[in-house]
N, C-alpha and C positions, 0 to 999 in steps of 0.2 A: 673658336668654336668652329667655323666653317670649312678649316682644314681637316678635322675630323668626319666632318659630315662628307666631304669629297672622297674620301677611303673606300674602298669596297668595305663588305661587311664582315669579311675575315679581318679585314685588318682592324677594323674598328673593336673587334672582339678581342683581337691580340693588345690592342692599345688598353681597353678596358682591364684586360687583365692584369697585363702590365703595372697597372697604375692601383687597382686594388691591392695586390701583392707589394707594392713599392712602401702604401699608406700599413700595410698588415705587418711588414716589417721595420717601420717607424716605432709601430705601438710595442711590439714585443722588444727593441732595445730600449725604448723609457723604461717600460715596465720591470725590463730586466736591472736598468741601473735603479731603480727608484727603492728605497730602503723601505718604505712603508707595503711594499708589495713584492713577494719573492716568487720567481716565475720557476724556479727550480730547488727542491730540498735535496740539500747536498746530505747523502747516505754516508761520506767518508768522517763527517764528524760525530765521533763516538765523545759526548760527554759522560755519559753516565755508562761502569764497569760491572 
């Protein structure tokens, strides 16, 4: 963690935003592949006519 503290404040902010974005991306992929939780509703499926 000493490496991050030696960075400038702007670079620390970039590293923090990239890390949060990576965690969010992993969460989205996990929830999208989960059968119990659907992230998207497919409007193309027409079961009732």
